[in-house]
N, C-alpha and C positions, 0 to 999 in steps of 0.2 A: 357306525354311523346309525342314526334313529331311521327306522323305515318309516316313510309318509304314506306309503301306499293304503288303499280302501280295501284291501282282500279282494273279493271277486269284482268289484266297482273299480271301474278303469280310472285314472286321473289321481293327482295327487294336491294336496294343499301347497300353496304358493310360498315359498321361502321367505318372502317378505312380510306373509300373513302372519307366518308361525313365530319369526322374530315381534311380530307386532303383540302377537297373543302372549309372549313372555315379558314383554316391555310392560304392558298394561295389566299385567296380574300380579297381584297383591299376596305373597307365597304365604305371608303368616295368617293372612283371612282365611285361606283353601286349607292349610295345614289344621289352624285351631279347629276348626269343624270335627276334627279327629282326635286330636292331641291337645290337651291344655299346655301351653306354654307361657313360661315365666323368664323375667330379664336374667342373661348370663353373662351381662356387662359387655361392654365395647357395642351397643348396639344389637346384639345378638340376642336370641332367644333361645331357652333348652325345654326338654320334656322328656317323656321316656318313648323310646324307638317303637314304632306299632308294629315292627318287621322282626324283633326278637324280645325273648322276655328279658328284663333287666331289672335291678331294684335301684340302681342311681341312674339319673338319667345323662346319656349320652348322646342323645338327639339333637342336632344344632342347626338354627334356622338363622340364615343372614337377611332380615328385611331390604338391607342396603341394596344386598346383589340379587334379591330374589332365589336365592338357593338354599340349598338344605344339605347336612351330612349327618350321619351316625357314625361316630368315635368307636362304637361297641361292634357294629357289624360290618362296616365299611360301605353301605348303602348310601348314596346321595344324587343329586340331580337337581333339578327346577321344579315349579310345579307341575309340566307336563309328566315328568317321571314320577313324581309322588301319587298321582292319580292312577298312573299306569301300574305301580307296584302295591298301593292301596287299596285299589277298587278293582283290579286287575282287569285294565280297558287296555283298550289296543291304542296305539300313538294316535291315530286318527281320532279315535272317540275322545281321548284327553283333550286334544287341540280343539276338536268343536265344544267341546262341554264349558273348557275356560273362555274360548269365543263368546259363546251365547250369554256366559256370565258377566263379560265384559261388553258386550254389545257390539263386538265386532262381526262384521259380514265377511265371512271367508270367501275366498277365490279358489277355483282348483284349476289345473291345467289338465289338458286332455293327454298330452305326450310331451316328450322332450322340445318339441318346438315351441313351447311354452305357451300355447293357445289357451286362454282362461275358457271356463264353462263353469255354470251354477253347477252345485251339487245337488244330485236327484235324489240321493237317499242318505240319511245320516248313519251312525253305525248301530248295532244291536243294540245297546244298553239303552240309548236315546230311544229308540223306536219301543222297548218295552217300557220304559218310562212313561214314556207320551200314552202308551196304552191304557197304562195304568191310571193315569191323570186324566182320562176321557172315560174311564169305569167308575172314577170318583164322583166325578159329574152327573153320569147316568146314576148312581146309586142312589145319590144325595136328592136328587129330582125326585125317585121314586119312594124316598122316606116320607112325602108328603102326600101320597095318593091314598085313596079308599082302600085301596089292598094293604096298606103297610100299618095298619090301625093298631092291631097288636105289637109291633115293634116301637111304635110310638109310646104304647100303652107300659111295654116294659121299661123303657126308659124313665119313663114317670114315676113308676115304682120304686126304682133304684134311685130316685132324686134326681133325675137329670132331665132339664128343661130343654127349649128348644135352641137356647144360646149355648149350652154345654154341647148339644148334639154338633151345631154347626161346629163349634171350637175343635171338635175332636174329628170330623167328618163323616160321623156316621151316616150309614146309608140303609137302604134294604134292595135285597134281591127279589124280584116279583117272582109272582108265581106262573111261569112260562119256561119252555124249556130252551129258547135259545132267544130272548128279547137283548140281551146285551150283546151276544154276538152277531145277531143283525146289525145293531146300531152301531158297533166299531170296523165292523165289514165295510158298512156305508161311509166311515169314515177313511178308508184306506188301508186299514190295517188287514195283513193276509190272515190265510187259515194259520202259516206256520208260526207266525208272530204271536198269534192268540194262544196257541198250544204251547209254546215255550213259554208265555206269561205266566201260563198258570189258569189264566182268565177261562178259557175252554177248554172241553177234553171230546175225542173223538166220540159218537154214537154207534151201535152196533150197525146202524144203517149206513155209517161213513159220513155221515153229516157232523157237524160241530153243535153241542151244546153248549149251556151255562154251567161252569161248575158249581155255581152258589145258586140255589133255588130258594125262596120263603126262609131267607134268615136275615137277621140284624147283622150289619157288616161295620166292621172298623177297620179304616185303611192303616197300614202298620209301615212307617217310614222309616228311612235310614238316617245317620247321622246329619245329613246335609237337607234333608227335609224331602226328598223323594219318595214319592208312593211305590213300595216293590212289592206289595203283597197284600193280602187281608186275613182277617180274622172273622169266621162268621158263627153266630149263635143260631142253636135251634129254637124254634118259636113255638110250633105246632106241635101236638100230641102224636099226630099221625107219621110225623116225620121221623125215622126209623134210624135215621142217620146219628152220628157222634154229636154229644152236645156242643162241642166247639169243634169246627172244621178249619184247615188254615190252610192257605197256599202251599202247592206244595214246593219242593226246593226247584229252583230254577236257576239260571246264571246271575239272576241280580237277587235273589230272594236265598239266604242261606241261616235258617233258623238258628243254628246254634252261633251265630253273631249278631243277630237281630233283638234288640230290645225294643217295647212298645213304651211309646213316651219321650223314647231317649232326644227326639229331636226339641221337644218342647221343654225339656229337663236338662239339658246338657249345658247349659249357661249356670244354670243354680249350683248344679253340681261341681261344676269347675270354682265358682266363685264360693260356695260354703266349704267347699273341700267333705262332703257327706252325699250319699245315696242312699236310698229307701229302696230295697227291693221287695215289691208286692208277686201277688200270684196272678193276677187278672187284669184285664182291661179294663173293669168298672171300677176296681181297686186303683187303679191309675189314676182315672177320671177324680174319682171323690177324693184322694189324696191331693190333687193338684188345687181342685176346688174348695178344698178345707184349709190350703194354707200349706201344705206341704210339697213343694214344686219341684224337688228331687227325686220322685218316686218313678220308676220303672218296673217293667213286668218282661218275663220271657213269653215268647209266643209258640206254644203247643210243645215246648220242649222243657226238662230239667235244667237248671242254671248250672253252667258248666265252665271249662277253663277259656272258652272264647269269649264268651261272656265277661269273663272277669278281664281279660285281655283289655278289652272296650273300656271298661269301667276304671279299670287302673290308670290309663291315659288320659283319661277326662279328671280324675282326682288326681293326676303328677303324683300317684300312689309310691312313694319311694323314700328311700333312708333319711332323706334330708326333711320330705314334707308328707306326713304319716295323716292319711283321710280316715273317716269313717266309713265302717259298709252296715249299713242297717237292714236285716231279714226281718219280714213281718210273715208268721205263719199262723194257720189257723190251730186251737189248741187240741185239737183230735188227734188220734193217732198217726193218719198221713202228716200231719202239720210237723209232729214231733219228728218222724221219721226223715222229712224235707230238713229240718233244723241241722241233725246231725249229720246229713249228707252236706249241707252248708258247712258244717265245722273240719268239714275233710280239707274244703277247698279253702278253709281259713288260711293255710300256710300259703296260699300264692298270691295272699295280699302282705305288703307291708304294714298297712294302715289298722287300726282297732275293728275287730267283727263285733257286730251287737245283734240281739233279737227283741223283738217288740211283739209279744203275744197279748191279746185283749184278754181280761180276768172273763171275759164271758164267752170267749172262744170266738168271738165274732171278727169278720174280715172288715178293713177298711171303710167298704163301702157298705156293710151291714150297719158298723158302728156308726158311720155318718148319719143314717136314717134313723137309729132309733136315740141316739145321744148329742148329735149336732157334730160341726166342725173342729168345736174346741177340743172333744174327746179325742178325733184322730190325731190331733196334734201333742195331746197328752200323751197318746199311745206310743209317740215315736220318742217324746222326752223321757217317758219312763223305761226306755229300753235299757237292758242288764248285757253284760259280756257275753259274747257267746258262749265261752269256755263254762261260765257257771252254770248256764243252761244244760249245757251238755252233762256235765258232773252231775247235776242233781236230776237229771232223767236217769241216767245208768243207775245211780245210789238206791233211789227209788225202787229199782226192780227186786230188790232183795230185802229180807228179813236181817236188818242190823240187831237184831235181839237175840240173834245166834251166832256163834262162832262163824260157821262155814257161810253163813251170809254176808258178814263183815268181809272176811277174806275173799270171797269170792268177789264181792263189791270193790274192795279194792284192786284185784288183778284187773277189773272190768276198767276201772276207771284209771288207773297207772298210767296207760298209753295216752289217754289225754292229756295229763298234766306232761308227760315227755315230749308231746306235739307243739306246747305251748313256745311260739317262736320268741317272744320277749324272755330270754334266759333270765334275766333278773325277777320276773314274776314268778317264777318255777317255784323256789325257796317258798314263797307265801303260800302258793298252791296247795304244794306238798303239806304245809300246816294245816291249812283251811281243809283239806282232804282228810287228813288225821282227825281233825275235832269233828266232822261230820260223821266220820264211822264210828269215834270213840274208842281210837286205837292209839297206841305210841307211834312217834313220830317216825322212829327209826325202821321198823319195818314198810311204814308206806316210803319213807326215801329210797330203800334198796328197791323197792317193785318198780317204782318211776325211772331209778337209775337203770334196771334190768331190760325196761322197755324200750329206754331211750337210746343215747349216744356213748354209754359207758363213764361219761363223766360226771361229777357232783353238778345238781342243778344249779348251785350258784358260781360254778367256777367258769369264768370266762372262756371262749373259744380259743384254741390254741394258736399260738401265733400264725399269722398268715391263713388262718380257716377262711373259707370262703372269701377270698381275694383273689384276685387273678396274680399270676405268675410276673415278678416283677421283671422290666426288660431293661436293657441297657439304654440310659439317656443318651442322646444323641451329641458327638462330639462339637464343639465350638465352629469349626466351619461348616459343617453339615447343618446346625441351627441358623447361622447366616444366608447359606443357599436356600432354606425353606424360608426365612424372612424376605429376601429378594422377590422369591417365586411368588410368595403372598402378596408383596404390594404389585407385582405386575397384575396378577388377579383380580385384587380387589380394588386398586385406583390406579388403573392404567394412566388416565389422563394425568396424574400427577407424575407417577414412576415412570412411565413409558420413556420418554427422552433419554433418560440415565441408563436404565434396564436394557435397552436395545444396543447402546453403546458397548457392553460388557460381552467378553467374547466368551465362545462354548468352553474354553480352557480353563475359565476360573471354575468351573464346575467339578466338582470329584465324585460326589454320589452319582451312580449310573441312573438311577429313575429320575432324579433332579435333572439331569443333563437331557433327559428323553423330555420332560417338560418344558424345559427352556427352549429345545427346539420346536414343540409344538408351538408355544408361544410366537415363533416365529415364522414359522408355518402357518399360524393364523393371521400373519399381518404384522405381528410385532405389537409388542404393548402401546407404541405411540401411533399404530394405524387406524385407518376409518373402522375396523370393526370393533377394536378396544375402545373408542371413543363413546360407543354407545353404551360399554360397560354392563353390570349386572349379568342378568342370565344367559342374554345372547353371545356376549363375548366369552364367558366361562364355557359354553356350551361349544362355541368354535374352537376353543383350545382343546377342550375334552375329546371333539372328535378329530382333532389333528394329532390325538396319541397314538402311537401303533400298536399299543400294549393295553391291558385290562388294569395292569399293575399302576401305568402312569395314569389312567385315566381315575383311579378310583383315587390319587393322591392329588390331582384337580379339585375334586369334589371335595376332599379334607381341608386343602389349604385353601379353598374359597372362604370357607366358614371360620378357620381357626383364628382366633385374635391375634392380632399383632402384637409384639414387643413393647408396646407403648402405651402410657396413658393419656387418654385423650387421642385426639385425630392426627393423622400422620401428617407430616408437613414436608417441604422441599429439603430442610436440613436432614431431618430422619432418612429421608431417600439417599440424601449425599452419602451421608455416614455409613447406611448399609450398604451402598454399593462400592464405598471404597473399602470396606471390611472383606466384600465378597471379592474384590479384585486381590486383596493384600496378600492372599498364602499363595496363589498363581505368580504373582510377580517375585516374593520373595523366594519361589522355588527355583526361577528362572534365573534370579540372580546367584544363586547357590551353584547350579549347574554350569554358568558361566564362570564363576571362579575355580570351579574343579578344572575344567577346560582350558583356562587361561594356565593354570601351574603345570598343566602336563604338553605345553607347548614350548619350543625354544624359541625365544624372541628374535633371535639372530638367523636363524635358518629358515622361520615361517613368519618374518616382519610383518608382510601385509595381512595375514589374519589373525597375528597377536594384535594387531590395532584397531583392525576391525572388531576383533571381539571385546576389547577394551573399550573401544567407543560405545558399542551395544552396553557394555555393563554400566557406563556411567550413566548414559541416558534411563536405564532402569532404574539404577540408585536414584537418581534425581526423580522419577517417577514414584518409587518407593517413599521417599521422603515427603512427597505431595499427597499420597494415599495415606499416609500416617497421619499428617495434619488433617486431613479431611475426615479420617475416622475417628480421630481425637475431638471432632467438632462436638461430640457428645452423649452417648448413650449412658 
């Protein structure tokens, strides 16, 4: 059962309010803020799972039932469970967040007597997000003061007017030790909340002071648009701190997962199947304003595996849909080093990776200032494959006029060709590398082969390579049992009256039987709870399952497509239930015939005729089931 407590806070959310939150939450809207979803047929949607790394989408969402399930890792549930898993929220925090989204006023009970009471304190995440929202308002107000003139001038010299500053929430941390801290304390935020949020820090005296002073600030938002931290730029020569200072790690701010601008860029990234990765906050602003709305940037850390995971889910970067990832780096040594590091991460993407470097070694913000919006768009349009850039960078380090230089360049470049994930492109890059080096193709091919996996670059992977081991297919009876359970979970109003009349002995698979019993324990598919349908009904059945295997199967069956084109109708339910019962009835007929053959009809006349009568009845039932089952799949 899900925990509905509030930690140290007494009381729990009323069950009917939780049910209302599930009912009024559009799960596809919630999940699509994190995962790009596309049609999977039958009204279902699919995308890349946010909870494990995969190259083919196995994460399924059923908007009609407000549930989700991943066939790859087995995770599943409703919108509440998704927020709990995706954003590490408690059950209460997830419900509260969805309730606020749906405009639902939650009621809480003090104890088991059911006495309602108002909530006095929301969950930690809500409090930290609220503190950041109040800080944004404070900092934005300060940007218009006399003390923030240097900040306004900086924005202006970078090509950003007042409208741009408002669009990106730019603000100013004033020249005072605790102005923000005192402002937030007056709004009811506690000492511990401000420290935990990273907005304030303890001074030597024991009092709290502001983390940011005399700096230009950019609010950093998560995928949903909540402000979870700040990036702060030094403005004054006598500030001996780092050029950029970011919020420290907090319960809501994890720099390895955060991408600046993702809240504004996510829809265009999903729509265009393309993302542009830049280096700074002003570069993101410049790209967006210049007509490159897919730009994002890391926040005080190198681009890494967790950032890739976020982008892959937005791009739906899979074997079926390959997106474009375009890196922009300065042309200096640091930029080239960053580009080569990006090539190492290239293998984590299924899609194609590119690099865009300005001929004048200018970043997008400088380029926009010097040459205008069109130059920024052209920079992205002139991108080149990242592998080409990486190979050229390696080769240029050696003197190709000498034998030693050519051989050493080949040795250094061969591993890059061996890492190219598209095997069909490797032979072409072998030939290109040989041509660039001025060498015969055979030694280059051997070098790539040695650096790679031991196969010819043009040879396809061995049969079964990179594929999951095959599993035995379900037998016909098991498939019918699954279909019956899917009908009970997905369309209980339609299937309930027939499903509930089928006895437990019709199920042979032990886990299927457990789920069938859980349906009965939840009130039956024709009961009042089932009539509400959707996530509440499925949650009731899942909660009635006594073990994790059955709970996981409920999540799986709730989104697995039915074995019918179009919507199920009473005829389909009738056929499925007849086939479900057929095996059990024919099995009982076989058993009765065997017993009758072993009985002496003279010595045991009463038993013989009783069994014979039961056999006739079962055979009549079997004929009826056969006719019903032939009604049409």
